[in-house]
C-alpha positions as CSV (number, residue, x, y, z in Angstrom):
1,M,113.3,87.4,94.1
2,S,112.0,84.2,92.8
3,G,112.2,82.3,89.5
4,E,114.7,82.8,86.7
5,R,117.1,85.7,86.9
6,K,116.6,86.9,83.3
7,R,116.8,90.5,82.4
8,G,113.6,92.1,83.3
9,L,111.4,93.6,80.6
10,V,109.5,96.8,80.4
11,I,106.0,96.7,79.0
12,I,103.6,99.6,78.3
13,N,99.9,99.3,77.6
14,T,98.7,102.7,76.4
15,G,96.1,104.2,74.1
16,D,92.5,105.3,74.4
17,G,91.0,101.8,74.3
18,K,89.8,99.6,77.2
19,G,92.1,96.9,78.5
20,K,95.3,98.6,79.5
21,S,95.1,97.6,83.2
22,S,93.2,94.5,82.6
23,S,96.1,93.3,80.4
24,A,98.5,94.1,83.1
25,F,96.4,92.1,85.6
26,G,96.4,89.2,83.3
27,V,100.2,89.2,83.5
28,M,99.9,89.6,87.2
29,L,98.0,86.3,87.4
30,R,100.6,84.6,85.1
31,A,103.4,85.8,87.3
32,V,101.8,84.7,90.6
33,A,101.2,81.3,89.0
34,R,104.9,81.1,88.3
35,G,105.9,81.9,91.9
36,W,106.9,85.5,91.3
37,R,106.7,88.2,93.8
38,V,104.4,90.9,92.4
39,I,103.3,94.4,93.5
40,V,100.7,96.7,91.9
41,I,101.1,100.4,92.5
42,Q,98.1,102.5,91.4
43,F,98.5,106.3,90.8
44,I,94.9,107.4,90.2
45,K,92.3,105.2,91.9
46,S,91.7,105.7,95.6
47,E,91.2,103.3,98.5
48,E,87.4,103.9,98.2
49,W,87.4,101.9,95.0
50,K,86.6,98.3,95.8
51,T,87.7,96.5,92.6
52,G,87.6,92.9,91.7
53,E,91.3,93.0,90.7
54,R,92.2,94.1,94.2
55,K,90.1,91.5,95.9
56,M,91.7,88.7,93.7
57,A,95.3,90.2,94.3
58,D,94.6,90.1,98.1
59,Q,93.5,86.5,97.9
60,L,96.7,85.6,95.9
61,G,99.1,87.4,98.2
62,V,100.0,90.3,95.7
63,D,101.1,93.4,97.4
64,W,99.1,96.4,96.5
65,I,99.6,100.2,97.0
66,T,96.6,102.5,96.0
67,G,98.3,105.9,96.1
68,G,95.8,108.1,94.2
69,D,92.8,110.1,95.6
70,G,90.4,109.4,92.7
71,F,89.9,110.7,89.2
72,T,91.5,114.1,88.6
73,W,88.4,115.6,87.2
74,E,86.7,114.9,90.6
75,S,89.5,116.4,92.6
76,D,88.5,119.2,95.1
77,D,92.2,119.9,95.8
78,M,94.5,119.4,92.8
79,E,97.6,120.2,94.8
80,A,96.7,117.3,97.2
81,T,96.1,115.1,94.2
82,E,99.5,116.1,92.7
83,R,101.3,115.4,96.1
84,A,99.6,112.0,96.2
85,A,100.9,111.1,92.8
86,Q,104.4,112.3,93.8
87,D,104.3,110.4,97.0
88,T,103.2,107.3,95.2
89,W,106.1,107.7,92.7
90,A,108.6,108.1,95.5
91,R,107.4,104.8,97.0
92,A,107.3,103.1,93.5
93,G,110.9,104.3,92.7
94,S,112.2,102.9,96.0
95,I,110.4,99.6,95.5
96,I,111.8,99.2,91.9
97,T,115.3,100.1,93.0
98,A,115.2,97.6,96.0
99,G,114.6,94.7,93.5
100,E,112.5,92.7,95.9
101,Y,109.8,92.1,93.3
102,D,109.9,90.2,90.0
103,L,107.0,92.2,88.7
104,V,106.0,95.9,89.4
105,I,102.8,97.1,87.9
106,L,102.6,100.9,87.8
107,D,98.9,101.2,87.0
108,E,97.8,104.6,85.4
109,A,101.4,106.0,85.9
110,T,101.3,107.8,82.6
111,Y,98.8,110.4,83.8
112,P,100.9,112.1,86.5
113,I,103.9,112.1,84.0
114,T,101.7,113.7,81.4
115,F,100.4,116.3,83.8
116,G,104.0,117.1,84.6
117,W,103.7,116.1,88.3
118,I,106.5,113.4,88.0
119,P,109.5,114.1,85.8
120,V,109.7,111.5,83.0
121,E,113.5,111.7,83.2
122,E,113.4,110.5,86.7
123,V,111.0,107.6,85.8
124,V,113.3,106.6,83.0
125,S,116.4,106.8,85.2
126,V,114.8,104.6,87.9
127,I,113.5,102.0,85.4
128,T,116.8,102.0,83.4
129,G,118.8,101.4,86.6
130,R,116.5,98.8,88.1
131,P,118.0,95.5,89.2
132,H,118.5,92.9,86.5
133,G,115.4,90.7,87.1
134,V,112.8,93.4,87.7
135,N,110.0,93.5,85.2
136,V,107.8,96.7,84.9
137,I,104.4,97.2,83.4
138,I,103.2,100.8,82.9
139,T,99.6,101.5,82.1
140,G,97.7,104.6,81.0
141,R,96.9,106.8,78.0
142,D,99.4,109.0,76.2
143,A,102.6,107.2,77.2
144,D,105.5,109.7,77.0
145,P,107.8,109.0,74.0
146,A,110.8,108.6,76.4
147,L,108.9,105.7,78.1
148,V,108.0,104.2,74.7
149,D,111.7,104.4,73.7
150,L,112.6,102.6,76.9
151,A,110.1,99.8,76.7
152,D,110.8,96.4,75.4
153,T,107.0,96.0,74.4
154,V,104.5,98.7,73.8
155,T,100.8,97.9,73.0
156,E,98.4,100.6,72.1
157,M,94.7,99.8,72.8
158,K,92.5,101.5,70.3
159,K,88.9,102.3,71.1
160,V,86.6,101.3,68.3
161,K,83.5,101.9,70.6
162,H,82.7,101.8,74.2
163,A,79.6,101.1,76.2
164,F,80.2,104.3,78.3
165,D,79.8,106.4,75.2
166,K,76.2,105.1,75.1
167,G,75.7,106.1,78.7
168,I,76.3,102.7,80.2
169,P,78.3,103.0,83.4
170,A,81.2,100.8,84.4
171,R,80.1,97.3,85.7
172,K,81.5,95.2,88.5
173,G,83.1,92.1,87.1
174,L,83.6,93.6,83.6
175,D,85.2,97.0,84.3
176,F,86.4,96.8,87.9
């Protein structure tokens, strides 16, 4: 691990508003600029998504795991989607425990917890027992109260209005 060895923080970005992952990726940029080792682990998006944040992360040397198979409402096989989330959590838990990264971003991790695919107690245990300098950011709607209790900082993004509600689809450069 690089940088100072202060106690790592746990940050949660939750709520129904836009910006949860975008905020985490902003922190990713700050961390890289400070020489930190960073990994992003995505629980929902699939490798088929070609996002701007992934492109930038690749250029910056940020490690990235895309463990999902796409949005759950588009899944043809929910058992496979559930297994993908569980496999992604198994990798994430090992990565957090190993302590090789200064920052671990668990993007959209709240969803498989909410769906009951990953036991929240297990997530809390791994994060609580993480090595001293590992910072963790968790994004997604409906953060479990146990995660909120564990976190040092919780931000709830509140939707006031969203272009998608007017039928305007997500746009490259703004949304992905």
